[in-house]
C-alpha positions as CSV (number, residue, x, y, z in Angstrom):
1,M,-3.8,30.5,-0.3
2,G,-3.7,28.5,-3.3
3,K,-6.1,26.3,-5.1
4,I,-7.1,22.8,-4.3
5,F,-7.1,20.0,-6.7
6,I,-9.7,17.2,-6.0
7,A,-9.8,14.0,-7.8
8,A,-12.3,11.3,-7.2
9,G,-12.9,7.9,-9.0
10,Y,-10.2,8.1,-11.4
11,G,-10.1,5.0,-13.7
12,G,-7.8,2.8,-11.5
13,F,-7.6,2.3,-7.9
14,E,-4.2,1.8,-6.0
15,G,-3.8,-1.0,-4.1
16,S,-6.8,-3.0,-5.2
17,F,-8.5,-4.4,-8.3
18,R,-11.9,-3.2,-8.7
19,D,-14.2,-3.0,-11.6
20,L,-15.5,0.5,-11.6
21,S,-18.9,-0.5,-12.5
22,E,-19.1,-3.3,-9.8
23,M,-22.1,-3.0,-7.5
24,T,-21.0,-2.8,-3.9
25,G,-24.1,-2.9,-1.4
26,N,-26.3,-1.7,-4.2
27,T,-24.1,1.4,-4.7
28,I,-21.7,2.3,-7.7
29,E,-18.3,3.3,-6.1
30,V,-17.7,5.9,-8.5
31,A,-20.9,7.5,-8.5
32,E,-20.7,7.8,-4.7
33,L,-17.3,9.3,-4.9
34,V,-18.3,11.8,-7.6
35,A,-21.5,12.9,-5.6
36,A,-19.3,13.4,-2.5
37,R,-16.7,15.3,-4.5
38,D,-19.2,17.6,-6.1
39,L,-20.8,18.6,-2.7
40,V,-17.3,19.3,-1.4
41,I,-16.5,21.4,-4.5
42,A,-19.7,23.4,-4.1
43,E,-19.0,24.0,-0.1
44,L,-15.4,25.1,-0.8
45,R,-16.4,27.5,-3.8
46,S,-19.2,29.1,-1.5
47,R,-16.2,30.0,0.6
48,G,-14.2,31.8,-2.0
49,I,-11.6,28.9,-2.2
50,A,-10.2,28.1,-5.8
51,I,-10.8,24.5,-7.0
52,A,-9.5,22.6,-10.0
53,V,-10.9,19.1,-10.9
54,P,-9.4,16.7,-13.2
55,S,-11.8,15.0,-15.8
56,D,-13.4,11.7,-14.5
57,D,-12.1,10.1,-17.6
58,L,-8.5,10.4,-16.7
59,N,-6.9,7.1,-15.3
60,L,-4.5,7.6,-12.2
61,A,-1.4,8.4,-14.2
62,E,-3.1,10.9,-16.3
63,T,-4.6,12.5,-13.3
64,I,-1.2,13.0,-11.7
65,A,0.1,14.4,-14.8
66,W,-2.8,16.6,-15.4
67,I,-2.4,18.0,-11.6
68,N,1.4,18.5,-12.1
69,A,1.1,20.5,-15.2
70,R,-1.3,23.0,-13.7
71,S,-0.2,23.3,-10.1
72,T,1.9,25.9,-8.3
73,R,3.7,25.6,-4.9
74,Q,0.8,27.1,-3.0
75,D,-1.5,24.4,-4.2
76,V,-2.6,21.1,-2.6
77,A,-4.2,17.9,-3.9
78,L,-6.6,15.3,-2.6
79,S,-8.0,12.0,-3.7
80,L,-11.2,10.9,-2.5
81,Q,-11.5,7.0,-2.4
82,L,-13.8,4.4,-0.9
83,D,-12.2,1.2,0.7
84,T,-13.4,-2.2,0.1
85,T,-12.3,-5.5,2.2
86,N,-13.5,-9.0,2.6
87,I,-13.6,-8.0,6.4
88,T,-17.1,-6.6,6.7
89,E,-16.8,-5.4,10.3
90,L,-14.1,-2.9,9.4
91,R,-15.2,0.7,9.4
92,G,-13.9,4.3,9.3
93,T,-12.1,7.0,7.4
94,T,-8.2,7.1,6.9
95,A,-5.9,9.7,5.3
96,Y,-2.8,8.2,3.7
97,Y,0.5,10.2,3.5
98,I,4.1,9.7,2.2
99,T,6.0,7.9,4.8
100,H,8.6,9.8,7.0
101,N,7.0,13.2,6.2
102,A,5.9,14.7,9.6
103,I,4.4,17.7,8.0
104,R,2.0,15.6,5.7
105,K,1.1,13.5,8.7
106,R,0.0,16.3,10.7
107,Q,-2.1,17.8,7.5
108,A,-3.7,14.1,7.1
109,E,-4.6,14.3,10.9
110,I,-6.1,17.7,10.5
111,L,-8.4,16.1,7.6
112,T,-9.7,13.1,9.4
113,S,-10.1,15.2,12.4
114,A,-12.3,17.7,10.8
115,L,-14.4,15.0,9.1
116,T,-15.0,13.0,12.2
117,K,-15.9,16.3,14.1
118,R,-18.8,16.8,11.7
119,V,-19.7,13.1,11.4
120,P,-18.6,11.6,15.0
121,E,-20.5,8.5,14.0
122,I,-17.6,7.5,11.5
123,P,-14.6,6.0,13.2
124,N,-11.5,8.0,12.7
125,R,-8.9,5.5,11.6
126,G,-6.4,8.5,11.6
127,A,-3.3,9.2,9.3
128,K,-1.4,6.3,8.2
129,V,1.9,6.1,6.0
130,D,1.4,4.8,2.3
131,T,3.8,2.2,2.8
132,I,1.2,0.0,4.6
133,A,-1.0,0.2,1.2
134,S,-1.4,-3.1,-0.1
135,I,1.2,-2.3,-2.8
136,G,3.4,-0.7,-0.5
137,S,3.1,2.8,-1.9
138,L,0.7,5.3,-3.2
139,S,1.4,7.1,-6.5
140,F,-1.1,10.0,-5.6
141,C,0.9,10.7,-2.3
142,R,4.3,10.3,-4.0
143,E,4.4,11.5,-7.5
144,I,2.4,14.7,-7.3
145,K,4.8,17.7,-7.0
146,I,2.5,19.5,-4.4
147,P,1.4,18.3,-1.2
148,S,-1.0,15.5,-1.6
149,L,-3.3,13.2,0.6
150,L,-5.5,10.2,-0.2
151,L,-8.7,10.2,2.0
152,E,-10.4,6.9,2.1
153,L,-14.0,7.9,3.2
154,V,-15.8,4.7,4.2
155,F,-15.5,1.0,3.7
156,A,-17.9,0.7,0.9
157,N,-18.9,-2.9,1.8
158,N,-19.7,-2.2,5.4
159,S,-23.5,-1.5,5.6
160,Q,-23.3,1.0,8.5
161,D,-20.5,3.0,6.7
162,R,-22.4,2.9,3.5
163,L,-25.7,4.0,4.9
164,L,-24.0,6.9,6.8
165,M,-22.2,8.3,3.8
166,Q,-25.5,8.0,1.8
167,T,-27.7,9.7,4.4
168,R,-25.1,12.1,5.8
169,R,-23.4,13.1,2.5
170,R,-23.8,17.0,3.0
171,D,-22.1,16.6,6.5
172,Y,-19.3,14.7,4.9
173,A,-18.6,17.5,2.4
174,I,-18.7,20.2,5.0
175,G,-16.4,18.2,7.3
176,I,-13.9,17.5,4.2
177,A,-14.1,21.2,3.4
178,D,-13.5,22.3,6.9
179,G,-10.3,20.0,6.8
180,L,-9.1,21.3,3.5
181,Q,-9.4,24.8,4.3
182,A,-7.5,24.2,7.5
183,W,-5.0,22.2,5.5
184,T,-4.4,25.1,2.9
185,T,-4.1,27.8,5.6
186,E,-1.4,25.6,7.2
187,N,0.3,24.9,3.8
188,A,0.6,28.8,3.0
189,S,2.8,29.2,5.7
190,T,5.3,25.8,5.2
191,I,8.5,25.5,3.3
192,P,8.1,25.8,-0.6
193,V,7.4,22.4,-2.2
194,L,8.6,20.5,-5.3
195,A,8.0,22.8,-8.3
196,P,9.4,22.6,-11.9
197,S,12.3,24.7,-12.6
198,S,10.2,26.3,-15.4
199,R,7.9,27.7,-12.9
200,I,10.2,28.9,-10.2
201,S,13.8,30.2,-10.0
202,Q,15.5,27.5,-8.0
203,K,18.0,30.1,-6.6
204,A,15.1,31.8,-4.8
205,I,14.7,28.7,-2.6
206,A,16.9,27.7,0.2
207,Y,16.2,24.1,1.2
208,P,17.5,22.7,4.4
209,E,20.4,20.4,4.1
210,I,20.1,16.7,5.8
211,N,22.8,14.3,6.6
212,I,22.9,10.9,4.8
213,N,24.2,7.7,6.5
214,L,24.9,5.0,4.1
215,N,25.2,1.3,5.5
216,G,26.2,2.7,8.8
217,Q,28.8,5.2,7.5
218,S,28.5,8.8,7.0
219,Y,28.1,9.9,3.3
220,D,30.0,13.0,2.1
221,E,27.2,14.6,0.0
222,K,24.1,16.1,1.7
223,G,20.5,15.6,0.9
224,I,18.0,18.3,1.0
225,L,14.4,18.6,2.9
226,V,11.7,19.7,0.7
227,S,8.3,20.3,2.6
228,G,9.2,17.4,4.9
229,N,10.1,15.0,2.0
230,V,13.9,13.9,2.0
231,L,15.8,13.9,-1.2
232,V,19.2,12.7,-2.1
233,P,21.6,13.2,-5.2
234,A,21.0,11.2,-8.2
235,D,24.5,10.5,-8.3
236,L,24.3,8.4,-5.0
237,V,21.3,6.4,-6.8
238,D,23.8,5.6,-9.6
239,R,26.7,4.8,-7.4
240,L,24.4,2.2,-5.6
241,G,23.7,0.3,-8.8
242,F,19.9,1.1,-8.9
243,N,18.1,2.0,-12.2
244,L,17.2,5.5,-12.0
245,D,14.7,5.1,-14.8
246,Q,12.5,3.1,-12.4
247,I,12.0,6.3,-10.2
248,P,9.3,8.6,-11.7
249,M,10.4,12.0,-12.9
250,A,7.6,13.5,-10.7
251,C,9.9,12.3,-7.8
252,R,12.9,14.3,-8.9
253,L,14.0,18.0,-8.3
254,R,16.8,20.1,-9.8
255,H,18.4,22.4,-7.3
256,Q,21.6,24.4,-7.6
257,S,22.6,22.2,-10.8
258,I,22.0,19.1,-8.9
259,V,19.3,16.5,-9.5
260,Y,17.8,15.3,-6.5
261,V,15.3,12.2,-6.1
262,Q,13.0,11.2,-3.4
263,A,14.7,9.0,-0.8
264,I,11.6,6.8,-0.2
265,A,11.3,6.1,-3.8
266,L,14.3,3.9,-3.3
267,R,12.3,1.7,-1.1
268,E,10.6,0.2,-4.2
269,L,14.2,-0.8,-5.4
270,N,14.7,-2.8,-2.2
271,A,16.7,-0.3,-0.3
272,S,15.9,0.4,3.5
273,V,14.8,4.0,4.2
274,S,14.4,5.4,7.8
275,W,14.4,9.1,9.0
276,D,16.2,10.2,12.5
277,S,14.2,13.4,13.2
278,T,16.6,14.3,16.0
279,T,19.9,14.4,13.9
280,R,18.2,15.2,10.6
281,T,19.6,12.1,9.1
282,L,18.5,9.8,6.5
283,C,19.5,6.3,7.1
284,L,19.9,4.3,4.0
285,K,20.8,0.7,4.0
286,T,21.6,-1.3,0.9
287,I,23.6,-4.3,2.4
288,F,21.2,-6.9,3.9
289,K,21.2,-10.3,5.4
290,V,19.7,-11.6,2.5
291,F,20.2,-11.3,-1.3
292,T,17.6,-8.8,-2.4
293,G,17.6,-9.8,-6.0
294,Q,16.0,-13.1,-5.2
295,I,13.4,-12.3,-2.7
296,D,10.6,-12.8,-5.5
297,Q,11.9,-16.5,-6.0
298,I,9.5,-19.1,-4.6
299,M,11.9,-21.9,-4.4
300,T,14.4,-20.3,-2.0
301,T,15.1,-20.6,1.6
302,G,12.9,-18.2,3.9
303,N,14.7,-15.6,6.2
304,A,12.4,-14.9,9.0
305,S,12.2,-16.8,12.2
306,E,9.0,-18.2,13.8
307,V,9.2,-15.4,16.4
308,Q,9.6,-12.8,13.7
309,L,6.6,-14.2,11.7
310,L,4.6,-14.5,15.0
311,M,5.4,-10.9,15.9
312,F,4.4,-9.5,12.6
313,L,1.1,-11.4,12.6
314,K,0.5,-9.8,16.3
315,N,1.2,-6.4,15.0
316,N,-1.4,-6.7,12.3
317,N,-4.0,-8.8,14.0
318,E,-3.2,-9.9,17.6
319,A,-6.5,-11.6,17.9
320,A,-5.2,-14.2,15.4
321,L,-2.8,-15.5,18.0
322,N,-5.6,-17.0,19.9
323,K,-6.4,-19.6,17.4
324,Y,-3.4,-19.7,14.8
325,G,-0.3,-18.9,17.0
326,D,1.2,-22.2,15.7
327,L,0.9,-21.0,11.9
328,P,4.3,-19.4,11.8
329,R,5.8,-22.6,12.9
330,L,3.9,-24.7,10.5
331,Y,4.6,-22.5,7.6
332,R,8.5,-22.6,8.2
333,E,8.5,-26.4,8.8
334,E,6.3,-27.3,5.5
335,G,8.1,-24.8,3.5
336,E,11.5,-26.2,4.6
337,L,10.5,-29.8,3.7
338,E,9.4,-28.7,0.3
339,G,12.1,-26.1,-0.4
340,V,9.4,-23.2,-0.7
341,N,10.2,-19.9,0.7
342,H,8.2,-19.7,3.8
343,D,8.3,-16.0,4.0
344,I,6.7,-15.8,0.7
345,A,4.0,-18.4,1.6
346,F,3.2,-16.6,4.9
347,C,2.9,-13.3,3.2
348,Q,0.4,-14.7,0.6
349,M,-1.4,-16.1,3.4
350,C,-1.8,-12.7,5.1
351,I,-3.1,-11.1,1.7
352,E,-5.5,-14.0,1.0
353,T,-6.9,-14.0,4.6
354,G,-6.7,-10.3,5.7
355,F,-4.2,-11.5,8.3
356,L,-6.4,-14.4,9.3
357,R,-9.6,-12.2,9.6
358,F,-10.9,-14.3,6.5
359,G,-14.2,-13.0,5.0
360,K,-17.3,-14.2,3.2
361,D,-15.8,-16.5,0.9
362,I,-13.4,-18.7,2.9
363,Q,-14.7,-19.4,6.5
364,P,-12.0,-20.0,9.4
365,E,-13.1,-23.5,9.9
366,Q,-12.2,-24.5,6.4
367,N,-8.4,-24.1,7.3
368,N,-7.8,-22.8,3.7
369,F,-5.1,-20.1,4.0
370,A,-4.6,-19.3,0.5
371,S,-8.1,-19.5,-1.4
372,L,-7.5,-22.9,-2.7
373,G,-10.2,-24.3,-4.8
374,A,-11.3,-27.9,-4.9
375,A,-10.6,-30.1,-8.0
376,I,-13.2,-32.7,-7.6
377,A,-16.3,-32.9,-5.5
378,N,-16.2,-35.6,-2.8
379,S,-12.5,-35.7,-3.3
380,P,-10.7,-38.0,-0.6
381,I,-8.1,-35.3,-0.3
382,S,-10.3,-32.5,0.8
383,Q,-13.9,-31.7,1.5
384,T,-15.6,-29.3,-0.7
385,N,-18.1,-26.5,-0.7
386,T,-19.1,-23.6,-2.8
387,S,-16.1,-21.4,-1.7
388,G,-13.3,-23.8,-2.1
389,A,-11.5,-26.6,-0.3
390,S,-11.5,-27.5,3.4
391,F,-8.9,-29.2,5.3
392,A,-9.0,-31.3,8.5
393,S,-6.5,-29.3,10.4
394,P,-4.3,-26.1,10.0
395,Q,-1.4,-28.1,9.4
396,M,-3.2,-29.8,6.4
397,G,-4.2,-26.4,5.2
398,V,-0.6,-25.1,5.5
399,R,0.6,-28.2,3.6
400,A,-1.8,-27.7,0.8
401,H,-0.8,-24.2,0.4
402,I,3.0,-25.0,0.1
403,Q,2.4,-27.9,-2.2
404,H,0.6,-25.6,-4.7
405,L,3.1,-23.0,-4.6
406,K,5.7,-25.9,-5.4
407,A,3.6,-27.0,-8.4
408,Y,3.7,-23.7,-9.9
409,A,7.3,-23.0,-9.0
410,C,9.1,-26.1,-10.1
411,N,9.0,-29.7,-11.3
412,A,10.5,-31.2,-8.3
413,P,8.5,-34.2,-6.5
414,L,6.7,-33.6,-3.2
415,F,8.4,-34.9,0.0
416,Q,5.1,-35.0,1.9
417,P,1.8,-36.9,1.1
418,L,-0.4,-35.0,-1.5
419,V,-3.1,-32.9,0.1
420,A,-3.5,-30.1,-2.5
421,P,-6.5,-30.6,-4.3
422,R,-5.5,-29.2,-7.7
423,F,-1.8,-30.1,-7.5
424,H,-2.1,-32.4,-10.7
425,L,-4.1,-29.6,-12.6
426,V,-1.2,-27.2,-12.5
427,A,1.6,-27.0,-15.5
428,R,4.5,-27.7,-13.3
429,G,7.2,-25.0,-13.0
430,I,5.1,-22.4,-14.9
431,A,5.6,-19.7,-12.4
432,P,9.0,-19.8,-10.4
433,K,8.8,-15.9,-9.5
434,L,6.0,-14.1,-7.7
435,A,5.2,-12.0,-10.6
436,Q,4.3,-15.2,-12.7
437,L,1.5,-16.0,-10.1
438,T,-0.3,-12.9,-11.1
439,G,-3.1,-13.8,-13.4
440,R,-2.9,-17.6,-12.6
441,W,-3.4,-17.7,-8.7
442,A,-5.4,-14.5,-8.8
443,I,-6.8,-12.0,-11.3
444,D,-5.9,-9.0,-9.5
445,P,-3.1,-7.5,-11.7
446,L,-1.4,-6.2,-8.5
447,Y,-1.5,-9.5,-6.9
448,D,2.3,-10.2,-6.9
449,R,3.1,-6.4,-5.9
450,K,0.8,-6.9,-2.8
451,I,2.8,-10.0,-1.7
452,L,6.3,-8.3,-2.5
453,A,5.3,-5.2,-0.6
454,L,4.1,-7.1,2.4
455,L,7.2,-9.3,2.3
456,R,9.4,-5.9,2.5
457,R,7.2,-4.9,5.6
458,L,7.9,-8.2,7.3
459,Y,11.8,-7.9,6.7
460,E,11.7,-4.3,7.8
461,S,10.0,-5.4,11.0
462,A,12.3,-8.1,11.5
463,G,15.5,-6.0,11.0
464,I,16.4,-8.2,8.0
465,F,16.1,-5.2,5.7
């Protein structure tokens, strides 16, 4: 059995923007995580299990590099995090693993099951693929060379979850330790994992070969399977015209004089990646119904139909259909009238409202689907309150959203009567691409990446990717 690397509260969260000193329900997130981690460490050491802990001063990239520099193929790594959301009723613990990795999924389930067995009051949200994270991937799950998981203990802004963790911290620690001990025991009997060539002779490892299906055709060269992770030859990446420099070195492996890269890393380059376990085949798709080079352009034609948008909403929040079943149609119609990509607008709405669950700042009755502020109190265009603009109907709320996007993206005139309250305050055409909305529409530095990640999920679910 190897050692366990445990990280908690590193300076920089994945998938969200949070000030590490921000108070959440009278608790400091990092302090809570560190307190939980220290109890887990003490419990594991009392069982004779070796532990390694990166410094709390390291950021995410430094934490990953620190672990990769010290790990061996018998080790595992866990990141402890707290989740936050505007939806205060959400509760529970979740373990994230790299997608398409059945081994890691089972290990994530072991971890959450052990925790909820010890603390049955906390809902078990189970194992989830990292592609559903708000930025579409989790570096801690992908870039660490040893098996790694990210465990979100509770929703920090849910009072029940928060109180439970504060009053049952010892039980939390024992449950996590139980799961980690079971995980490392299983890991000792699995296929060897990614390791630098300087640490282990690559000739001593025989990785299983897998088939590659490229755009519906069988590809001549084989990939390899490394501890449940599919890797493809780097030459294939070059032949497809992708920039290999965009794939972290931690996601690469040299084996038998060939450099391989994690196939799932190609997803970030707008490739579709899926896995057929029955035939041990990686299905890689790079030819789509849309031009992927322009999916971040705001003033383009949307590709998803109303039905596809509706099914996407249903899969993420079925309850929203009771009140907002017409929203996909409204976004398509209003977007087409103004030349705004309705797919981008719809995904931005999902980010802003939590798939129409809303939160404490914007109430459903405001029909404000993009957190639009109000320009002038008592404006004839929109009513105002302390939490932004309100609109008379869902259609007017969607129209205001589309118009505000158009204000940022181009200088063309509106075709519909103006309802966006801050339209005239925007420097027209300053942000034609999603990336340029970051820091303007929202302060979250990952804002555009979250919308783009959701757009990819929409296209994958609709069969467009």
